N, CA, C and O atoms as a GROMACS GRO file, in nm:
protein
  448
    1MET      N    1   8.007   6.061  15.797
    1MET     CA    2   8.017   6.086  15.939
    1MET      C    3   8.158   6.138  15.968
    1MET      O    4   8.257   6.078  15.925
    2LEU      N    5   8.165   6.246  16.038
    2LEU     CA    6   8.292   6.303  16.078
    2LEU      C    7   8.336   6.240  16.209
    2LEU      O    8   8.266   6.251  16.310
    3ILE      N    9   8.449   6.174  16.207
    3ILE     CA   10   8.501   6.109  16.327
    3ILE      C   11   8.621   6.190  16.376
    3ILE      O   12   8.713   6.219  16.299
    4LYS      N   13   8.619   6.224  16.503
    4LYS     CA   14   8.726   6.303  16.563
    4LYS      C   15   8.802   6.216  16.662
    4LYS      O   16   8.751   6.114  16.708
    5THR      N   17   8.922   6.256  16.695
    5THR     CA   18   9.000   6.186  16.797
    5THR      C   19   8.920   6.182  16.926
    5THR      O   20   8.867   6.284  16.970
    6GLY      N   21   8.911   6.066  16.986
    6GLY     CA   22   8.836   6.048  17.109
    6GLY      C   23   8.692   6.003  17.088
    6GLY      O   24   8.625   5.965  17.184
    7ASP      N   25   8.642   6.007  16.963
    7ASP     CA   26   8.507   5.959  16.936
    7ASP      C   27   8.501   5.808  16.958
    7ASP      O   28   8.598   5.737  16.932
    8GLU      N   29   8.390   5.761  17.005
    8GLU     CA   30   8.368   5.619  17.025
    8GLU      C   31   8.279   5.568  16.911
    8GLU      O   32   8.178   5.629  16.879
    9ILE      N   33   8.317   5.458  16.851
    9ILE     CA   34   8.236   5.391  16.750
    9ILE      C   35   8.180   5.265  16.815
    9ILE      O   36   8.255   5.181  16.864
   10ILE      N   37   8.047   5.253  16.814
   10ILE     CA   38   7.982   5.138  16.877
   10ILE      C   39   7.900   5.066  16.771
   10ILE      O   40   7.806   5.122  16.716
   11SER      N   41   7.936   4.943  16.742
   11SER     CA   42   7.860   4.862  16.647
   11SER      C   43   7.748   4.792  16.720
   11SER      O   44   7.764   4.749  16.834
   12LYS      N   45   7.633   4.781  16.652
   12LYS     CA   46   7.520   4.713  16.714
   12LYS      C   47   7.466   4.607  16.619
   12LYS      O   48   7.486   4.614  16.498
   13THR      N   49   7.398   4.509  16.676
   13THR     CA   50   7.342   4.401  16.596
   13THR      C   51   7.192   4.386  16.617
   13THR      O   52   7.129   4.298  16.559
   14ALA      N   53   7.134   4.472  16.700
   14ALA     CA   54   6.990   4.468  16.728
   14ALA      C   55   6.934   4.609  16.722
   14ALA      O   56   7.009   4.706  16.714
   15ASN      N   57   6.802   4.620  16.725
   15ASN     CA   58   6.738   4.752  16.720
   15ASN      C   59   6.784   4.842  16.834
   15ASN      O   60   6.809   4.960  16.814
   16ASP      N   61   6.796   4.785  16.953
   16ASP     CA   62   6.832   4.860  17.072
   16ASP      C   63   6.984   4.880  17.078
   16ASP      O   64   7.059   4.783  17.088
   17ALA      N   65   7.028   5.003  17.072
   17ALA     CA   66   7.172   5.033  17.071
   17ALA      C   67   7.241   4.996  17.202
   17ALA      O   68   7.364   4.991  17.208
   18PHE      N   69   7.164   4.971  17.306
   18PHE     CA   70   7.222   4.930  17.434
   18PHE      C   71   7.242   4.779  17.443
   18PHE      O   72   7.321   4.731  17.524
   19TYR      N   73   7.170   4.704  17.360
   19TYR     CA   74   7.171   4.558  17.369
   19TYR      C   75   7.304   4.500  17.322
   19TYR      O   76   7.343   4.518  17.207
   20ASN      N   77   7.373   4.429  17.412
   20ASN     CA   78   7.502   4.364  17.382
   20ASN      C   79   7.605   4.458  17.320
   20ASN      O   80   7.682   4.419  17.233
   21THR      N   81   7.604   4.584  17.367
   21THR     CA   82   7.706   4.680  17.323
   21THR      C   83   7.772   4.740  17.447
   21THR      O   84   7.732   4.712  17.560
   22THR      N   85   7.870   4.822  17.423
   22THR     CA   86   7.940   4.891  17.532
   22THR      C   87   7.882   5.031  17.557
   22THR      O   88   7.939   5.108  17.634
   23LEU      N   89   7.771   5.064  17.494
   23LEU     CA   90   7.718   5.200  17.503
   23LEU      C   91   7.694   5.244  17.647
   23LEU      O   92   7.741   5.350  17.687
   24LYS      N   93   7.622   5.166  17.726
   24LYS     CA   94   7.594   5.205  17.864
   24LYS      C   95   7.723   5.220  17.944
   24LYS      O   96   7.736   5.314  18.023
   25ASP      N   97   7.818   5.130  17.925
   25ASP     CA   98   7.946   5.139  17.996
   25ASP      C   99   8.019   5.268  17.962
   25ASP      O  100   8.072   5.336  18.050
   26ILE      N  101   8.022   5.302  17.834
   26ILE     CA  102   8.091   5.423  17.790
   26ILE      C  103   8.023   5.547  17.848
   26ILE      O  104   8.090   5.638  17.896
   27LEU      N  105   7.890   5.550  17.845
   27LEU     CA  106   7.818   5.664  17.901
   27LEU      C  107   7.843   5.677  18.051
   27LEU      O  108   7.864   5.787  18.102
   28THR      N  109   7.841   5.564  18.121
   28THR     CA  110   7.865   5.564  18.266
   28THR      C  111   8.007   5.610  18.298
   28THR      O  112   8.027   5.693  18.386
   29GLN      N  113   8.105   5.556  18.227
   29GLN     CA  114   8.246   5.592  18.251
   29GLN      C  115   8.271   5.741  18.229
   29GLN      O  116   8.357   5.800  18.294
   30ASN      N  117   8.195   5.801  18.139
   30ASN     CA  118   8.212   5.942  18.108
   30ASN      C  119   8.110   6.031  18.178
   30ASN      O  120   8.098   6.150  18.149
   31ASN      N  121   8.036   5.971  18.273
   31ASN     CA  122   7.936   6.044  18.352
   31ASN      C  123   7.836   6.119  18.264
   31ASN      O  124   7.797   6.231  18.294
   32ILE      N  125   7.794   6.055  18.156
   32ILE     CA  126   7.697   6.114  18.064
   32ILE      C  127   7.559   6.065  18.104
   32ILE      O  128   7.533   5.945  18.110
   33LYS      N  129   7.470   6.160  18.130
   33LYS     CA  130   7.334   6.127  18.173
   33LYS      C  131   7.230   6.182  18.075
   33LYS      O  132   7.110   6.159  18.092
   34GLU      N  133   7.277   6.254  17.975
   34GLU     CA  134   7.187   6.317  17.879
   34GLU      C  135   7.220   6.268  17.738
   34GLU      O  136   7.336   6.268  17.697
   35ILE      N  137   7.117   6.226  17.666
   35ILE     CA  138   7.136   6.170  17.532
   35ILE      C  139   7.047   6.244  17.433
   35ILE      O  140   6.930   6.269  17.460
   36LYS      N  141   7.105   6.280  17.319
   36LYS     CA  142   7.030   6.337  17.208
   36LYS      C  143   7.013   6.224  17.106
   36LYS      O  144   7.110   6.159  17.068
   37ILE      N  145   6.889   6.200  17.062
   37ILE     CA  146   6.863   6.085  16.975
   37ILE      C  147   6.813   6.130  16.838
   37ILE      O  148   6.720   6.209  16.826
   38THR      N  149   6.879   6.076  16.736
   38THR     CA  150   6.839   6.088  16.596
   38THR      C  151   6.857   5.949  16.536
   38THR      O  152   6.899   5.857  16.606
   39GLY      N  153   6.827   5.932  16.409
   39GLY     CA  154   6.858   5.804  16.347
   39GLY      C  155   6.762   5.765  16.236
   39GLY      O  156   6.674   5.841  16.197
   40SER      N  157   6.783   5.645  16.188
   40SER     CA  158   6.694   5.591  16.086
   40SER      C  159   6.618   5.473  16.143
   40SER      O  160   6.654   5.418  16.248
   41ALA      N  161   6.515   5.434  16.074
   41ALA     CA  162   6.422   5.329  16.118
   41ALA      C  163   6.351   5.374  16.246
   41ALA      O  164   6.361   5.309  16.350
   42THR      N  165   6.280   5.485  16.236
   42THR     CA  166   6.204   5.543  16.348
   42THR      C  167   6.128   5.437  16.426
   42THR      O  168   6.135   5.432  16.549
   43ASP      N  169   6.057   5.351  16.354
   43ASP     CA  170   5.966   5.255  16.415
   43ASP      C  171   6.037   5.130  16.467
   43ASP      O  172   5.972   5.044  16.526
   44PHE      N  173   6.165   5.119  16.446
   44PHE     CA  174   6.241   5.004  16.497
   44PHE      C  175   6.357   5.053  16.584
   44PHE      O  176   6.346   5.055  16.706
   45CYS      N  177   6.466   5.092  16.522
   45CYS     CA  178   6.589   5.126  16.596
   45CYS      C  179   6.572   5.249  16.685
   45CYS      O  180   6.612   5.247  16.801
   46VAL      N  181   6.514   5.355  16.634
   46VAL     CA  182   6.503   5.477  16.713
   46VAL      C  183   6.408   5.455  16.830
   46VAL      O  184   6.438   5.494  16.943
   47ASP      N  185   6.294   5.393  16.804
   47ASP     CA  186   6.198   5.367  16.912
   47ASP      C  187   6.260   5.278  17.020
   47ASP      O  188   6.243   5.304  17.139
   48ALA      N  189   6.330   5.173  16.979
   48ALA     CA  190   6.393   5.083  17.076
   48ALA      C  191   6.497   5.158  17.161
   48ALA      O  192   6.506   5.137  17.282
   49LYS      N  193   6.574   5.244  17.097
   49LYS     CA  194   6.677   5.321  17.169
   49LYS      C  195   6.614   5.419  17.268
   49LYS      O  196   6.661   5.432  17.382
   50VAL      N  197   6.508   5.487  17.227
   50VAL     CA  198   6.440   5.582  17.316
   50VAL      C  199   6.387   5.509  17.440
   50VAL      O  200   6.412   5.552  17.552
   51LYS      N  201   6.316   5.402  17.418
   51LYS     CA  202   6.255   5.330  17.531
   51LYS      C  203   6.360   5.265  17.620
   51LYS      O  204   6.344   5.264  17.742
   52SER      N  205   6.464   5.212  17.562
   52SER     CA  206   6.571   5.152  17.642
   52SER      C  207   6.642   5.257  17.725
   52SER      O  208   6.672   5.234  17.842
   53ALA      N  209   6.671   5.372  17.666
   53ALA     CA  210   6.737   5.479  17.740
   53ALA      C  211   6.650   5.530  17.854
   53ALA      O  212   6.702   5.563  17.961
   54LEU      N  213   6.519   5.536  17.833
   54LEU     CA  214   6.429   5.579  17.940
   54LEU      C  215   6.433   5.484  18.058
   54LEU      O  216   6.432   5.528  18.173
   55THR      N  217   6.438   5.354  18.031
   55THR     CA  218   6.440   5.257  18.143
   55THR      C  219   6.574   5.259  18.216
   55THR      O  220   6.586   5.202  18.325
   56LYS      N  221   6.672   5.324  18.157
   56LYS     CA  222   6.804   5.337  18.222
   56LYS      C  223   6.821   5.475  18.284
   56LYS      O  224   6.931   5.511  18.326
   57ASP      N  225   6.713   5.550  18.291
   57ASP     CA  226   6.706   5.680  18.360
   57ASP      C  227   6.789   5.791  18.298
   57ASP      O  228   6.834   5.881  18.369
   58TYR      N  229   6.811   5.787  18.168
   58TYR     CA  230   6.880   5.896  18.100
   58TYR      C  231   6.782   6.011  18.075
   58TYR      O  232   6.661   5.990  18.067
   59ASN      N  233   6.835   6.130  18.063
   59ASN     CA  234   6.759   6.246  18.016
   59ASN      C  235   6.772   6.245  17.864
   59ASN      O  236   6.883   6.248  17.811
   60ILE      N  237   6.661   6.242  17.796
   60ILE     CA  238   6.661   6.220  17.651
   60ILE      C  239   6.600   6.338  17.579
   60ILE      O  240   6.497   6.392  17.620
   61THR      N  241   6.665   6.378  17.472
   61THR     CA  242   6.608   6.472  17.377
   61THR      C  243   6.601   6.401  17.243
   61THR      O  244   6.704   6.361  17.188
   62VAL      N  245   6.480   6.386  17.191
   62VAL     CA  246   6.462   6.329  17.058
   62VAL      C  247   6.445   6.446  16.963
   62VAL      O  248   6.362   6.534  16.986
   63ILE      N  249   6.523   6.448  16.857
   63ILE     CA  250   6.510   6.552  16.755
   63ILE      C  251   6.398   6.507  16.660
   63ILE      O  252   6.416   6.414  16.583
   64SER      N  253   6.284   6.575  16.668
   64SER     CA  254   6.163   6.529  16.600
   64SER      C  255   6.176   6.523  16.448
   64SER      O  256   6.108   6.443  16.384
   65ASP      N  257   6.262   6.606  16.391
   65ASP     CA  258   6.284   6.600  16.247
   65ASP      C  259   6.423   6.546  16.215
   65ASP      O  260   6.479   6.573  16.109
   66GLY      N  261   6.478   6.468  16.308
   66GLY     CA  262   6.611   6.410  16.292
   66GLY      C  263   6.610   6.259  16.287
   66GLY      O  264   6.713   6.195  16.309
   67HIS      N  265   6.494   6.200  16.258
   67HIS     CA  266   6.486   6.055  16.240
   67HIS      C  267   6.397   6.028  16.120
   67HIS      O  268   6.312   6.110  16.084
   68THR      N  269   6.416   5.913  16.059
   68THR     CA  270   6.345   5.884  15.936
   68THR      C  271   6.309   5.736  15.927
   68THR      O  272   6.364   5.652  15.999
   69THR      N  273   6.219   5.707  15.840
   69THR     CA  274   6.179   5.569  15.814
   69THR      C  275   6.127   5.563  15.672
   69THR      O  276   6.138   5.660  15.597
   70LYS      N  277   6.071   5.451  15.634
   70LYS     CA  278   6.010   5.439  15.502
   70LYS      C  279   5.866   5.395  15.519
   70LYS      O  280   5.825   5.355  15.628
   71ASN      N  281   5.791   5.402  15.412
   71ASN     CA  282   5.652   5.358  15.417
   71ASN      C  283   5.648   5.212  15.462
   71ASN      O  284   5.730   5.131  15.420
   72ARG      N  285   5.552   5.181  15.548
   72ARG     CA  286   5.534   5.045  15.601
   72ARG      C  287   5.390   5.002  15.573
   72ARG      O  288   5.298   5.051  15.637
   73GLY      N  289   5.372   4.913  15.479
   73GLY     CA  290   5.237   4.869  15.444
   73GLY      C  291   5.152   4.986  15.401
   73GLY      O  292   5.188   5.058  15.308
   74ASP      N  293   5.038   5.005  15.467
   74ASP     CA  294   4.946   5.113  15.432
   74ASP      C  295   4.975   5.243  15.506
   74ASP      O  296   4.901   5.341  15.491
   75ILE      N  297   5.081   5.246  15.585
   75ILE     CA  298   5.113   5.365  15.663
   75ILE      C  299   5.235   5.432  15.600
   75ILE      O  300   5.340   5.370  15.583
   76ASN      N  301   5.219   5.562  15.566
   76ASN     CA  302   5.334   5.628  15.503
   76ASN      C  303   5.433   5.676  15.609
   76ASN      O  304   5.399   5.689  15.727
   77ALA      N  305   5.553   5.702  15.565
   77ALA     CA  306   5.664   5.737  15.654
   77ALA      C  307   5.632   5.859  15.740
   77ALA      O  308   5.663   5.860  15.859
   78LYS      N  309   5.571   5.962  15.682
   78LYS     CA  310   5.540   6.082  15.759
   78LYS      C  311   5.443   6.051  15.872
   78LYS      O  312   5.459   6.102  15.983
   79GLN      N  313   5.343   5.967  15.846
   79GLN     CA  314   5.249   5.929  15.952
   79GLN      C  315   5.321   5.855  16.065
   79GLN      O  316   5.294   5.879  16.182
   80LEU      N  317   5.411   5.764  16.029
   80LEU     CA  318   5.487   5.691  16.130
   80LEU      C  319   5.571   5.786  16.215
   80LEU      O  320   5.572   5.775  16.338
   81ILE      N  321   5.640   5.876  16.150
   81ILE     CA  322   5.725   5.972  16.222
   81ILE      C  323   5.640   6.058  16.315
   81ILE      O  324   5.676   6.078  16.431
   82ASP      N  325   5.528   6.110  16.264
   82ASP     CA  326   5.440   6.192  16.347
   82ASP      C  327   5.387   6.112  16.466
   82ASP      O  328   5.380   6.163  16.577
   83TYR      N  329   5.349   5.987  16.442
   83TYR     CA  330   5.297   5.902  16.549
   83TYR      C  331   5.403   5.880  16.657
   83TYR      O  332   5.373   5.895  16.776
   84PHE      N  333   5.524   5.845  16.618
   84PHE     CA  334   5.627   5.817  16.719
   84PHE      C  335   5.669   5.944  16.792
   84PHE      O  336   5.697   5.938  16.912
   85ASN      N  337   5.672   6.058  16.724
   85ASN     CA  338   5.700   6.183  16.795
   85ASN      C  339   5.594   6.207  16.902
   85ASN      O  340   5.626   6.247  17.014
   86TRP      N  341   5.467   6.184  16.868
   86TRP     CA  342   5.359   6.198  16.965
   86TRP      C  343   5.376   6.098  17.079
   86TRP      O  344   5.366   6.135  17.196
   87LEU      N  345   5.400   5.972  17.046
   87LEU     CA  346   5.413   5.866  17.145
   87LEU      C  347   5.524   5.898  17.246
   87LEU      O  348   5.504   5.886  17.367
   88TRP      N  349   5.641   5.937  17.195
   88TRP     CA  350   5.754   5.966  17.284
   88TRP      C  351   5.723   6.083  17.376
   88TRP      O  352   5.766   6.084  17.492
   89LYS      N  353   5.649   6.183  17.326
   89LYS     CA  354   5.611   6.296  17.412
   89LYS      C  355   5.522   6.251  17.526
   89LYS      O  356   5.522   6.312  17.633
   90GLU      N  357   5.446   6.145  17.506
   90GLU     CA  358   5.350   6.097  17.604
   90GLU      C  359   5.409   5.994  17.702
   90GLU      O  360   5.343   5.958  17.799
   91LEU      N  361   5.531   5.947  17.678
   91LEU     CA  362   5.591   5.847  17.765
   91LEU      C  363   5.616   5.904  17.905
   91LEU      O  364   5.648   6.022  17.920
   92ALA      N  365   5.600   5.820  18.004
   92ALA     CA  366   5.629   5.859  18.142
   92ALA      C  367   5.765   5.803  18.180
   92ALA      O  368   5.778   5.682  18.200
   93PRO      N  369   5.866   5.888  18.190
   93PRO     CA  370   5.999   5.840  18.227
   93PRO      C  371   6.003   5.792  18.372
   93PRO      O  372   5.916   5.827  18.452
   94THR      N  373   6.104   5.714  18.403
   94THR     CA  374   6.123   5.667  18.540
   94THR      C  375   6.188   5.780  18.619
   94THR      O  376   6.117   5.858  18.684
   95GLU      N  377   6.319   5.792  18.616
   95GLU     CA  378   6.386   5.901  18.687
   95GLU      C  379   6.438   6.009  18.591
   95GLU      O  380   6.459   6.123  18.632
   96GLY      N  381   6.459   5.974  18.467
   96GLY     CA  382   6.508   6.070  18.369
   96GLY      C  383   6.396   6.156  18.315
   96GLY      O  384   6.289   6.166  18.375
   97LYS      N  385   6.422   6.219  18.202
   97LYS     CA  386   6.319   6.300  18.136
   97LYS      C  387   6.327   6.276  17.987
   97LYS      O  388   6.428   6.228  17.936
   98ILE      N  389   6.220   6.310  17.918
   98ILE     CA  390   6.221   6.301  17.773
   98ILE      C  391   6.159   6.428  17.717
   98ILE      O  392   6.060   6.480  17.768
   99GLU      N  393   6.221   6.476  17.611
   99GLU     CA  394   6.175   6.595  17.540
   99GLU      C  395   6.184   6.563  17.392
   99GLU      O  396   6.282   6.503  17.347
  100VAL      N  397   6.083   6.604  17.317
  100VAL     CA  398   6.082   6.583  17.172
  100VAL      C  399   6.070   6.722  17.109
  100VAL      O  400   5.966   6.787  17.119
  101ILE      N  401   6.177   6.767  17.044
  101ILE     CA  402   6.177   6.900  16.983
  101ILE      C  403   6.242   6.895  16.846
  101ILE      O  404   6.322   6.806  16.816
  102ASP      N  405   6.208   6.993  16.762
  102ASP     CA  406   6.268   6.997  16.630
  102ASP      C  407   6.410   7.053  16.638
  102ASP      O  408   6.450   7.112  16.738
  103PHE      N  409   6.484   7.034  16.530
  103PHE     CA  410   6.626   7.071  16.528
  103PHE      C  411   6.648   7.219  16.555
  103PHE      O  412   6.737   7.255  16.632
  104ASN      N  413   6.567   7.306  16.493
  104ASN     CA  414   6.587   7.450  16.511
  104ASN      C  415   6.569   7.491  16.657
  104ASN      O  416   6.646   7.572  16.709
  105ASN      N  417   6.468   7.436  16.724
  105ASN     CA  418   6.448   7.467  16.867
  105ASN      C  419   6.558   7.407  16.952
  105ASN      O  420   6.599   7.466  17.052
  106PHE      N  421   6.607   7.290  16.913
  106PHE     CA  422   6.718   7.230  16.984
  106PHE      C  423   6.841   7.321  16.979
  106PHE      O  424   6.907   7.343  17.081
  107ILE      N  425   6.870   7.373  16.861
  107ILE     CA  426   6.985   7.466  16.845
  107ILE      C  427   6.963   7.592  16.928
  107ILE      O  428   7.055   7.638  16.996
  108LYS      N  429   6.843   7.650  16.922
  108LYS     CA  430   6.814   7.770  17.002
  108LYS      C  431   6.834   7.743  17.151
  108LYS      O  432   6.897   7.822  17.221
  109ASN      N  433   6.781   7.630  17.199
  109ASN     CA  434   6.794   7.595  17.341
  109ASN      C  435   6.939   7.570  17.379
  109ASN      O  436   6.980   7.599  17.491
  110SER      N  437   7.018   7.515  17.287
  110SER     CA  438   7.158   7.484  17.314
  110SER      C  439   7.242   7.610  17.325
  110SER      O  440   7.346   7.610  17.392
  111GLN      N  441   7.200   7.718  17.261
  111GLN     CA  442   7.275   7.842  17.261
  111GLN      C  443   7.247   7.926  17.386
  111GLN      O  444   7.319   8.022  17.413
  112ASN      N  445   7.144   7.890  17.460
  112ASN     CA  446   7.108   7.967  17.581
  112ASN      C  447   7.188   7.921  17.699
  112ASN      O  448   7.171   7.974  17.809
   0.00000   0.00000   0.00000
């Protein structure tokens, strides 16, 4: 991980990155309302972060090929990832929005 001057490092102890951390405070202090989400443990940490951010009215972009997991019982990792990408697309946000797009489309959209 490349750390630059001014970067914030937030340690977490639960699946939800907002739980008992300073993440929400830091985002609020910096007037950040839009979050890009990637990560590992799609079915635990990433899912918890997506749902928690939605209840806090953030605008969320999940990078559909930017999160990973491992096989869980009889369900392989690709099936889990595909399922959660579908699930997140179907969520009804409160005041924010959610978008699930692949990395290449995210880059294209960011350049416009």
